[in-house]
N, CA, C and O atoms as a CHARMM CRD file, in Angstrom:
* protein
*
  312
    1    1 UNK  N    -25.54000   2.79800  -6.96000 PROA 1      0.00000
    2    1 UNK  CA   -24.48800   3.70100  -7.36700 PROA 1      0.00000
    3    1 UNK  C    -23.71700   3.05200  -8.51900 PROA 1      0.00000
    4    1 UNK  O    -23.32900   1.88700  -8.42600 PROA 1      0.00000
    5    2 UNK  N    -23.50000   3.78100  -9.57500 PROA 2      0.00000
    6    2 UNK  CA   -22.73500   3.28800 -10.71500 PROA 2      0.00000
    7    2 UNK  C    -21.35400   3.90700 -10.71900 PROA 2      0.00000
    8    2 UNK  O    -21.20000   5.08700 -10.40400 PROA 2      0.00000
    9    3 UNK  N    -20.35300   3.12800 -11.06900 PROA 3      0.00000
   10    3 UNK  CA   -19.00000   3.64300 -11.19700 PROA 3      0.00000
   11    3 UNK  C    -18.31100   3.83600  -9.86500 PROA 3      0.00000
   12    3 UNK  O    -18.79800   3.39600  -8.82400 PROA 3      0.00000
   13    4 UNK  N    -17.18200   4.49200  -9.91400 PROA 4      0.00000
   14    4 UNK  CA   -16.36600   4.72100  -8.71900 PROA 4      0.00000
   15    4 UNK  C    -16.97200   5.81900  -7.85200 PROA 4      0.00000
   16    4 UNK  O    -17.49300   6.81700  -8.35100 PROA 4      0.00000
   17    5 UNK  N    -16.89000   5.60700  -6.53600 PROA 5      0.00000
   18    5 UNK  CA   -17.39700   6.61400  -5.60000 PROA 5      0.00000
   19    5 UNK  C    -16.36000   7.69700  -5.35600 PROA 5      0.00000
   20    5 UNK  O    -16.69100   8.77700  -4.86700 PROA 5      0.00000
   21    6 UNK  N    -15.10900   7.41700  -5.69200 PROA 6      0.00000
   22    6 UNK  CA   -14.05700   8.40400  -5.50600 PROA 6      0.00000
   23    6 UNK  C    -12.70900   7.82400  -5.85700 PROA 6      0.00000
   24    6 UNK  O    -12.56700   6.61800  -6.06000 PROA 6      0.00000
   25    7 UNK  N    -11.73500   8.68100  -5.92400 PROA 7      0.00000
   26    7 UNK  CA   -10.36900   8.27200  -6.23000 PROA 7      0.00000
   27    7 UNK  C     -9.45200   8.89500  -5.18900 PROA 7      0.00000
   28    7 UNK  O     -9.57000  10.08000  -4.87700 PROA 7      0.00000
   29    8 UNK  N     -8.54000   8.09500  -4.65300 PROA 8      0.00000
   30    8 UNK  CA    -7.55400   8.58300  -3.69500 PROA 8      0.00000
   31    8 UNK  C     -6.17600   8.49700  -4.34400 PROA 8      0.00000
   32    8 UNK  O     -5.85400   7.50300  -4.99600 PROA 8      0.00000
   33    9 UNK  N     -5.37800   9.52100  -4.16900 PROA 9      0.00000
   34    9 UNK  CA    -4.04300   9.56200  -4.74600 PROA 9      0.00000
   35    9 UNK  C     -3.00900   9.34300  -3.64900 PROA 9      0.00000
   36    9 UNK  O     -3.12700   9.90600  -2.56100 PROA 9      0.00000
   37   10 UNK  N     -1.99200   8.52500  -3.93400 PROA 10     0.00000
   38   10 UNK  CA    -0.92900   8.25800  -2.96800 PROA 10     0.00000
   39   10 UNK  C      0.42400   8.46400  -3.62300 PROA 10     0.00000
   40   10 UNK  O      0.55900   8.35600  -4.84200 PROA 10     0.00000
   41   11 UNK  N      1.42500   8.76100  -2.80200 PROA 11     0.00000
   42   11 UNK  CA     2.77600   8.96400  -3.29500 PROA 11     0.00000
   43   11 UNK  C      3.66100   7.75500  -3.04900 PROA 11     0.00000
   44   11 UNK  O      3.24900   6.78100  -2.41800 PROA 11     0.00000
   45   12 UNK  N      4.86500   7.83300  -3.55100 PROA 12     0.00000
   46   12 UNK  CA     5.82300   6.72600  -3.44300 PROA 12     0.00000
   47   12 UNK  C      6.16800   6.39900  -1.99300 PROA 12     0.00000
   48   12 UNK  O      6.28500   5.22500  -1.64300 PROA 12     0.00000
   49   13 UNK  N      6.33200   7.41100  -1.14500 PROA 13     0.00000
   50   13 UNK  CA     6.65500   7.17000   0.26000 PROA 13     0.00000
   51   13 UNK  C      5.53800   6.40100   0.95800 PROA 13     0.00000
   52   13 UNK  O      5.80500   5.48500   1.73600 PROA 13     0.00000
   53   14 UNK  N      4.30100   6.76700   0.68500 PROA 14     0.00000
   54   14 UNK  CA     3.15100   6.09500   1.29000 PROA 14     0.00000
   55   14 UNK  C      3.05100   4.64400   0.81800 PROA 14     0.00000
   56   14 UNK  O      2.72900   3.75100   1.60200 PROA 14     0.00000
   57   15 UNK  N      3.32700   4.41700  -0.46100 PROA 15     0.00000
   58   15 UNK  CA     3.29500   3.05700  -0.99500 PROA 15     0.00000
   59   15 UNK  C      4.39900   2.21500  -0.37100 PROA 15     0.00000
   60   15 UNK  O      4.16700   1.06400   0.00000 PROA 15     0.00000
   61   16 UNK  N      5.59800   2.78000  -0.25200 PROA 16     0.00000
   62   16 UNK  CA     6.70300   2.04400   0.37700 PROA 16     0.00000
   63   16 UNK  C      6.35100   1.66700   1.81400 PROA 16     0.00000
   64   16 UNK  O      6.63700   0.55100   2.24700 PROA 16     0.00000
   65   17 UNK  N      5.73700   2.58000   2.55000 PROA 17     0.00000
   66   17 UNK  CA     5.32900   2.28200   3.92700 PROA 17     0.00000
   67   17 UNK  C      4.27600   1.17600   3.95400 PROA 17     0.00000
   68   17 UNK  O      4.31600   0.30900   4.82600 PROA 17     0.00000
   69   18 UNK  N      3.34500   1.19800   3.01800 PROA 18     0.00000
   70   18 UNK  CA     2.32500   0.15200   2.95400 PROA 18     0.00000
   71   18 UNK  C      2.95600  -1.21200   2.63700 PROA 18     0.00000
   72   18 UNK  O      2.51800  -2.23100   3.17200 PROA 18     0.00000
   73   19 UNK  N      3.96700  -1.23900   1.78200 PROA 19     0.00000
   74   19 UNK  CA     4.67700  -2.49100   1.48300 PROA 19     0.00000
   75   19 UNK  C      5.32300  -3.02400   2.75500 PROA 19     0.00000
   76   19 UNK  O      5.24100  -4.21700   3.04400 PROA 19     0.00000
   77   20 UNK  N      5.96700  -2.13500   3.51900 PROA 20     0.00000
   78   20 UNK  CA     6.59200  -2.55400   4.78000 PROA 20     0.00000
   79   20 UNK  C      5.55900  -3.09100   5.75600 PROA 20     0.00000
   80   20 UNK  O      5.79000  -4.11000   6.40800 PROA 20     0.00000
   81   21 UNK  N      4.42700  -2.41700   5.86000 PROA 21     0.00000
   82   21 UNK  CA     3.37800  -2.85300   6.79100 PROA 21     0.00000
   83   21 UNK  C      2.81700  -4.20300   6.37400 PROA 21     0.00000
   84   21 UNK  O      2.62700  -5.07700   7.22000 PROA 21     0.00000
   85   22 UNK  N      2.55000  -4.38800   5.09600 PROA 22     0.00000
   86   22 UNK  CA     2.06200  -5.69300   4.64000 PROA 22     0.00000
   87   22 UNK  C      3.03600  -6.79600   5.04900 PROA 22     0.00000
   88   22 UNK  O      2.62400  -7.84900   5.53600 PROA 22     0.00000
   89   23 UNK  N      4.32100  -6.54800   4.84800 PROA 23     0.00000
   90   23 UNK  CA     5.30200  -7.59000   5.14200 PROA 23     0.00000
   91   23 UNK  C      5.45000  -7.81900   6.64600 PROA 23     0.00000
   92   23 UNK  O      5.41700  -8.96300   7.10000 PROA 23     0.00000
   93   24 UNK  N      5.61200  -6.75900   7.41400 PROA 24     0.00000
   94   24 UNK  CA     5.86500  -6.92900   8.84400 PROA 24     0.00000
   95   24 UNK  C      4.62700  -7.41000   9.59700 PROA 24     0.00000
   96   24 UNK  O      4.75700  -8.15800  10.56600 PROA 24     0.00000
   97   25 UNK  N      3.44300  -7.00400   9.17900 PROA 25     0.00000
   98   25 UNK  CA     2.23100  -7.37700   9.90400 PROA 25     0.00000
   99   25 UNK  C      1.61800  -8.69900   9.43700 PROA 25     0.00000
  100   25 UNK  O      1.02800  -9.42400  10.23700 PROA 25     0.00000
  101   26 UNK  N      1.75600  -9.01400   8.14800 PROA 26     0.00000
  102   26 UNK  CA     1.08700 -10.21500   7.62400 PROA 26     0.00000
  103   26 UNK  C      2.05100 -11.19500   6.95300 PROA 26     0.00000
  104   26 UNK  O      1.64700 -12.29500   6.57500 PROA 26     0.00000
  105   27 UNK  N      3.31000 -10.81300   6.80200 PROA 27     0.00000
  106   27 UNK  CA     4.32500 -11.63900   6.13700 PROA 27     0.00000
  107   27 UNK  C      3.97500 -11.92100   4.67600 PROA 27     0.00000
  108   27 UNK  O      4.33700 -12.96300   4.13000 PROA 27     0.00000
  109   28 UNK  N      3.26300 -10.97300   4.04900 PROA 28     0.00000
  110   28 UNK  CA     2.95000 -11.05200   2.63100 PROA 28     0.00000
  111   28 UNK  C      3.75100 -10.00700   1.87700 PROA 28     0.00000
  112   28 UNK  O      3.90500  -8.87500   2.33400 PROA 28     0.00000
  113   29 UNK  N      4.25700 -10.39800   0.72200 PROA 29     0.00000
  114   29 UNK  CA     4.98600  -9.45200  -0.12800 PROA 29     0.00000
  115   29 UNK  C      3.99100  -8.78600  -1.07000 PROA 29     0.00000
  116   29 UNK  O      3.12400  -9.44200  -1.64700 PROA 29     0.00000
  117   30 UNK  N      4.13000  -7.48900  -1.21400 PROA 30     0.00000
  118   30 UNK  CA     3.27300  -6.74100  -2.13500 PROA 30     0.00000
  119   30 UNK  C      4.13700  -5.84000  -2.98600 PROA 30     0.00000
  120   30 UNK  O      5.07000  -5.20600  -2.49200 PROA 30     0.00000
  121   31 UNK  N      3.82400  -5.78600  -4.26800 PROA 31     0.00000
  122   31 UNK  CA     4.47700  -4.78700  -5.11100 PROA 31     0.00000
  123   31 UNK  C      3.74500  -3.47000  -4.90600 PROA 31     0.00000
  124   31 UNK  O      2.73800  -3.41900  -4.20000 PROA 31     0.00000
  125   32 UNK  N      4.24200  -2.41900  -5.51300 PROA 32     0.00000
  126   32 UNK  CA     3.65300  -1.09400  -5.31600 PROA 32     0.00000
  127   32 UNK  C      2.17000  -1.02700  -5.61900 PROA 32     0.00000
  128   32 UNK  O      1.39500  -0.48500  -4.83000 PROA 32     0.00000
  129   33 UNK  N      1.77200  -1.57200  -6.75200 PROA 33     0.00000
  130   33 UNK  CA     0.35300  -1.52300  -7.12600 PROA 33     0.00000
  131   33 UNK  C     -0.50300  -2.31000  -6.14400 PROA 33     0.00000
  132   33 UNK  O     -1.64200  -1.93300  -5.87100 PROA 33     0.00000
  133   34 UNK  N      0.03900  -3.39700  -5.61500 PROA 34     0.00000
  134   34 UNK  CA    -0.71800  -4.20200  -4.65900 PROA 34     0.00000
  135   34 UNK  C     -0.85900  -3.53200  -3.30500 PROA 34     0.00000
  136   34 UNK  O     -1.83700  -3.76500  -2.59400 PROA 34     0.00000
  137   35 UNK  N      0.11200  -2.70000  -2.94200 PROA 35     0.00000
  138   35 UNK  CA     0.09200  -2.01700  -1.64900 PROA 35     0.00000
  139   35 UNK  C     -0.62000  -0.66700  -1.70200 PROA 35     0.00000
  140   35 UNK  O     -0.89000  -0.07000  -0.66000 PROA 35     0.00000
  141   36 UNK  N     -0.92200  -0.18800  -2.88900 PROA 36     0.00000
  142   36 UNK  CA    -1.56100   1.12900  -3.02900 PROA 36     0.00000
  143   36 UNK  C     -2.88900   1.25000  -2.27900 PROA 36     0.00000
  144   36 UNK  O     -3.14400   2.30400  -1.69500 PROA 36     0.00000
  145   37 UNK  N     -3.74800   0.22500  -2.26700 PROA 37     0.00000
  146   37 UNK  CA    -4.99900   0.37900  -1.50200 PROA 37     0.00000
  147   37 UNK  C     -4.76200   0.62700  -0.01300 PROA 37     0.00000
  148   37 UNK  O     -5.45500   1.44700   0.59000 PROA 37     0.00000
  149   38 UNK  N     -3.79500  -0.06900   0.59000 PROA 38     0.00000
  150   38 UNK  CA    -3.49200   0.16700   2.00200 PROA 38     0.00000
  151   38 UNK  C     -2.92700   1.57300   2.19300 PROA 38     0.00000
  152   38 UNK  O     -3.27600   2.25600   3.15500 PROA 38     0.00000
  153   39 UNK  N     -2.06100   2.00400   1.28700 PROA 39     0.00000
  154   39 UNK  CA    -1.50700   3.35800   1.36900 PROA 39     0.00000
  155   39 UNK  C     -2.62200   4.39900   1.31000 PROA 39     0.00000
  156   39 UNK  O     -2.60200   5.37800   2.05600 PROA 39     0.00000
  157   40 UNK  N     -3.58700   4.18800   0.42800 PROA 40     0.00000
  158   40 UNK  CA    -4.70500   5.12800   0.30400 PROA 40     0.00000
  159   40 UNK  C     -5.55000   5.14400   1.56900 PROA 40     0.00000
  160   40 UNK  O     -5.96100   6.20900   2.03000 PROA 40     0.00000
  161   41 UNK  N     -5.80900   3.97500   2.12900 PROA 41     0.00000
  162   41 UNK  CA    -6.59900   3.90200   3.35300 PROA 41     0.00000
  163   41 UNK  C     -5.89200   4.61400   4.50600 PROA 41     0.00000
  164   41 UNK  O     -6.52400   5.34300   5.27000 PROA 41     0.00000
  165   42 UNK  N     -4.59000   4.40400   4.62700 PROA 42     0.00000
  166   42 UNK  CA    -3.84000   5.05700   5.70000 PROA 42     0.00000
  167   42 UNK  C     -3.85300   6.57200   5.53400 PROA 42     0.00000
  168   42 UNK  O     -3.86400   7.30500   6.52300 PROA 42     0.00000
  169   43 UNK  N     -3.85100   7.04300   4.29500 PROA 43     0.00000
  170   43 UNK  CA    -3.86700   8.47600   4.03800 PROA 43     0.00000
  171   43 UNK  C     -5.22300   9.12000   4.26300 PROA 43     0.00000
  172   43 UNK  O     -5.32500  10.34200   4.37200 PROA 43     0.00000
  173   44 UNK  N     -6.26500   8.29900   4.33200 PROA 44     0.00000
  174   44 UNK  CA    -7.61900   8.83100   4.50100 PROA 44     0.00000
  175   44 UNK  C     -8.27200   8.21300   5.74500 PROA 44     0.00000
  176   44 UNK  O     -9.46300   7.90400   5.74200 PROA 44     0.00000
  177   45 UNK  N     -7.48900   8.04200   6.78700 PROA 45     0.00000
  178   45 UNK  CA    -7.98300   7.40300   8.01900 PROA 45     0.00000
  179   45 UNK  C     -9.28200   8.00500   8.53200 PROA 45     0.00000
  180   45 UNK  O    -10.23400   7.28100   8.82100 PROA 45     0.00000
  181   46 UNK  N     -9.32400   9.32400   8.64400 PROA 46     0.00000
  182   46 UNK  CA   -10.50100   9.98200   9.21300 PROA 46     0.00000
  183   46 UNK  C    -11.76100   9.70000   8.39200 PROA 46     0.00000
  184   46 UNK  O    -12.85100   9.53500   8.94000 PROA 46     0.00000
  185   47 UNK  N    -11.59400   9.65000   7.10500 PROA 47     0.00000
  186   47 UNK  CA   -12.73600   9.41000   6.21200 PROA 47     0.00000
  187   47 UNK  C    -13.37300   8.04400   6.46000 PROA 47     0.00000
  188   47 UNK  O    -14.58200   7.87800   6.29700 PROA 47     0.00000
  189   48 UNK  N    -12.54900   7.06400   6.85500 PROA 48     0.00000
  190   48 UNK  CA   -13.04500   5.70200   7.02300 PROA 48     0.00000
  191   48 UNK  C    -13.12300   5.26500   8.48100 PROA 48     0.00000
  192   48 UNK  O    -13.42000   4.10300   8.76100 PROA 48     0.00000
  193   49 UNK  N    -12.86500   6.16700   9.40100 PROA 49     0.00000
  194   49 UNK  CA   -12.89900   5.85600  10.82900 PROA 49     0.00000
  195   49 UNK  C    -14.27700   5.33000  11.23200 PROA 49     0.00000
  196   49 UNK  O    -15.30200   5.93800  10.92400 PROA 49     0.00000
  197   50 UNK  N    -14.28200   4.19500  11.92300 PROA 50     0.00000
  198   50 UNK  CA   -15.52400   3.59500  12.38100 PROA 50     0.00000
  199   50 UNK  C    -16.26800   2.79600  11.32900 PROA 50     0.00000
  200   50 UNK  O    -17.33900   2.25500  11.60200 PROA 50     0.00000
  201   51 UNK  N    -15.71100   2.71600  10.12800 PROA 51     0.00000
  202   51 UNK  CA   -16.35500   1.96500   9.04700 PROA 51     0.00000
  203   51 UNK  C    -15.61300   0.65000   8.82400 PROA 51     0.00000
  204   51 UNK  O    -14.42700   0.52600   9.12900 PROA 51     0.00000
  205   52 UNK  N    -16.32300  -0.30000   8.29900 PROA 52     0.00000
  206   52 UNK  CA   -15.71900  -1.57100   7.92800 PROA 52     0.00000
  207   52 UNK  C    -15.13200  -1.42600   6.53300 PROA 52     0.00000
  208   52 UNK  O    -15.82500  -1.00300   5.60700 PROA 52     0.00000
  209   53 UNK  N    -13.87500  -1.77000   6.37900 PROA 53     0.00000
  210   53 UNK  CA   -13.18700  -1.60500   5.10300 PROA 53     0.00000
  211   53 UNK  C    -12.51300  -2.91700   4.73200 PROA 53     0.00000
  212   53 UNK  O    -11.92400  -3.57800   5.58700 PROA 53     0.00000
  213   54 UNK  N    -12.59500  -3.29000   3.47800 PROA 54     0.00000
  214   54 UNK  CA   -11.89400  -4.47000   2.97100 PROA 54     0.00000
  215   54 UNK  C    -10.91600  -4.02000   1.89400 PROA 54     0.00000
  216   54 UNK  O    -11.25500  -3.21100   1.03000 PROA 54     0.00000
  217   55 UNK  N     -9.71100  -4.55000   1.95500 PROA 55     0.00000
  218   55 UNK  CA    -8.69700  -4.25900   0.94200 PROA 55     0.00000
  219   55 UNK  C     -8.28200  -5.56600   0.28200 PROA 55     0.00000
  220   55 UNK  O     -8.18600  -6.60100   0.94100 PROA 55     0.00000
  221   56 UNK  N     -8.04100  -5.51300  -0.99600 PROA 56     0.00000
  222   56 UNK  CA    -7.57300  -6.68600  -1.71600 PROA 56     0.00000
  223   56 UNK  C     -6.08500  -6.50300  -1.98000 PROA 56     0.00000
  224   56 UNK  O     -5.66700  -5.51100  -2.57800 PROA 56     0.00000
  225   57 UNK  N     -5.29200  -7.46700  -1.53000 PROA 57     0.00000
  226   57 UNK  CA    -3.84500  -7.44500  -1.76100 PROA 57     0.00000
  227   57 UNK  C     -3.54400  -8.29800  -2.98000 PROA 57     0.00000
  228   57 UNK  O     -3.77700  -9.50700  -2.97400 PROA 57     0.00000
  229   58 UNK  N     -3.03100  -7.67400  -4.01300 PROA 58     0.00000
  230   58 UNK  CA    -2.64700  -8.39000  -5.23200 PROA 58     0.00000
  231   58 UNK  C     -1.22200  -8.02200  -5.56500 PROA 58     0.00000
  232   58 UNK  O     -0.70600  -7.01300  -5.08600 PROA 58     0.00000
  233   59 UNK  N     -0.59600  -8.81900  -6.36800 PROA 59     0.00000
  234   59 UNK  CA     0.70600  -8.48500  -6.91300 PROA 59     0.00000
  235   59 UNK  C      1.86200  -8.59300  -5.94900 PROA 59     0.00000
  236   59 UNK  O      2.17200  -7.64300  -5.23000 PROA 59     0.00000
  237   60 UNK  N      2.50600  -9.75400  -5.93200 PROA 60     0.00000
  238   60 UNK  CA     3.70600  -9.94200  -5.13400 PROA 60     0.00000
  239   60 UNK  C      4.93800  -9.95700  -6.01100 PROA 60     0.00000
  240   60 UNK  O      5.97900 -10.47200  -5.60300 PROA 60     0.00000
  241   61 UNK  N      4.84300  -9.40400  -7.20300 PROA 61     0.00000
  242   61 UNK  CA     5.92800  -9.42500  -8.16900 PROA 61     0.00000
  243   61 UNK  C      6.81800  -8.20100  -7.96800 PROA 61     0.00000
  244   61 UNK  O      6.76100  -7.23800  -8.73300 PROA 61     0.00000
  245   62 UNK  N      7.64200  -8.26000  -6.92000 PROA 62     0.00000
  246   62 UNK  CA     8.53500  -7.15000  -6.61200 PROA 62     0.00000
  247   62 UNK  C      9.96800  -7.66200  -6.67900 PROA 62     0.00000
  248   62 UNK  O     10.26800  -8.74300  -6.17300 PROA 62     0.00000
  249   63 UNK  N     10.84600  -6.89600  -7.29600 PROA 63     0.00000
  250   63 UNK  CA    12.25300  -7.29000  -7.41300 PROA 63     0.00000
  251   63 UNK  C     12.90900  -7.27300  -6.04100 PROA 63     0.00000
  252   63 UNK  O     12.66800  -6.36700  -5.24300 PROA 63     0.00000
  253   64 UNK  N     13.73500  -8.27000  -5.76600 PROA 64     0.00000
  254   64 UNK  CA    14.36300  -8.39300  -4.45400 PROA 64     0.00000
  255   64 UNK  C     15.20200  -7.16900  -4.07700 PROA 64     0.00000
  256   64 UNK  O     15.13100  -6.74400  -2.92400 PROA 64     0.00000
  257   65 UNK  N     15.99200  -6.57800  -4.98100 PROA 65     0.00000
  258   65 UNK  CA    16.73800  -5.37200  -4.58900 PROA 65     0.00000
  259   65 UNK  C     15.81900  -4.21300  -4.16900 PROA 65     0.00000
  260   65 UNK  O     16.13000  -3.48400  -3.22700 PROA 65     0.00000
  261   66 UNK  N     14.70900  -4.05000  -4.85500 PROA 66     0.00000
  262   66 UNK  CA    13.75300  -3.00400  -4.50500 PROA 66     0.00000
  263   66 UNK  C     13.10800  -3.32400  -3.15900 PROA 66     0.00000
  264   66 UNK  O     12.94600  -2.43900  -2.32000 PROA 66     0.00000
  265   67 UNK  N     12.74100  -4.58500  -2.95400 PROA 67     0.00000
  266   67 UNK  CA    12.12000  -5.00700  -1.70100 PROA 67     0.00000
  267   67 UNK  C     13.07800  -4.78400  -0.52600 PROA 67     0.00000
  268   67 UNK  O     12.65300  -4.34000   0.54100 PROA 67     0.00000
  269   68 UNK  N     14.35300  -5.08600  -0.71300 PROA 68     0.00000
  270   68 UNK  CA    15.36700  -4.85500   0.33700 PROA 68     0.00000
  271   68 UNK  C     15.44200  -3.37500   0.70100 PROA 68     0.00000
  272   68 UNK  O     15.47700  -3.01400   1.87800 PROA 68     0.00000
  273   69 UNK  N     15.46600  -2.52900  -0.31900 PROA 69     0.00000
  274   69 UNK  CA    15.51400  -1.08000  -0.07400 PROA 69     0.00000
  275   69 UNK  C     14.32100  -0.62700   0.75400 PROA 69     0.00000
  276   69 UNK  O     14.47400   0.12500   1.71600 PROA 69     0.00000
  277   70 UNK  N     13.15400  -1.07900   0.38300 PROA 70     0.00000
  278   70 UNK  CA    11.93100  -0.67700   1.07800 PROA 70     0.00000
  279   70 UNK  C     11.94300  -1.17000   2.51600 PROA 70     0.00000
  280   70 UNK  O     11.61600  -0.41900   3.43500 PROA 70     0.00000
  281   71 UNK  N     12.32200  -2.44100   2.71700 PROA 71     0.00000
  282   71 UNK  CA    12.34500  -2.98200   4.07900 PROA 71     0.00000
  283   71 UNK  C     13.38500  -2.28700   4.95400 PROA 71     0.00000
  284   71 UNK  O     13.26000  -2.27700   6.17900 PROA 71     0.00000
  285   72 UNK  N     14.40200  -1.71000   4.33700 PROA 72     0.00000
  286   72 UNK  CA    15.41800  -0.99300   5.11100 PROA 72     0.00000
  287   72 UNK  C     14.97500   0.44300   5.41700 PROA 72     0.00000
  288   72 UNK  O     15.72500   1.20400   6.02900 PROA 72     0.00000
  289   73 UNK  N     13.76000   0.81500   4.99500 PROA 73     0.00000
  290   73 UNK  CA    13.23600   2.13900   5.31200 PROA 73     0.00000
  291   73 UNK  C     13.36500   3.16400   4.21300 PROA 73     0.00000
  292   73 UNK  O     13.00600   4.32600   4.40400 PROA 73     0.00000
  293   74 UNK  N     13.87400   2.75400   3.05600 PROA 74     0.00000
  294   74 UNK  CA    14.06400   3.68900   1.95300 PROA 74     0.00000
  295   74 UNK  C     12.85800   3.66900   1.01700 PROA 74     0.00000
  296   74 UNK  O     12.04300   2.74600   1.05000 PROA 74     0.00000
  297   75 UNK  N     12.76000   4.69100   0.19200 PROA 75     0.00000
  298   75 UNK  CA    11.81100   4.71400  -0.91000 PROA 75     0.00000
  299   75 UNK  C     12.63200   4.70900  -2.18700 PROA 75     0.00000
  300   75 UNK  O     13.32300   5.68600  -2.47400 PROA 75     0.00000
  301   76 UNK  N     12.57300   3.61800  -2.96900 PROA 76     0.00000
  302   76 UNK  CA    13.36800   3.53900  -4.20400 PROA 76     0.00000
  303   76 UNK  C     12.99800   4.65500  -5.17100 PROA 76     0.00000
  304   76 UNK  O     11.83900   5.05800  -5.26700 PROA 76     0.00000
  305   77 UNK  N     13.98100   5.13100  -5.86700 PROA 77     0.00000
  306   77 UNK  CA    13.77800   6.16400  -6.88400 PROA 77     0.00000
  307   77 UNK  C     13.56700   5.45600  -8.21400 PROA 77     0.00000
  308   77 UNK  O     14.36000   4.59900  -8.60500 PROA 77     0.00000
  309   78 UNK  N     12.48900   5.82100  -8.90800 PROA 78     0.00000
  310   78 UNK  CA    12.15700   5.16800 -10.18700 PROA 78     0.00000
  311   78 UNK  C     13.08300   5.60300 -11.28200 PROA 78     0.00000
  312   78 UNK  O     12.94800   5.15400 -12.42000 PROA 78     0.00000
């Protein structure tokens, strides 16, 4: 297979939730772009149910005020 097999789109709320999950479950900080793969996987659970999936976490360059907002349950407004 050549190229991408598909593209998944995620929103800001889903990305913020993925950032929280990365931090609370693994104690790793992720910026939005780094957390997007987890957000996409969570949004397409049924599609990947029963399959082995690997996600790469990159990008811990998140501003502390934004990170605080996300950890408090908010989704920062761009």
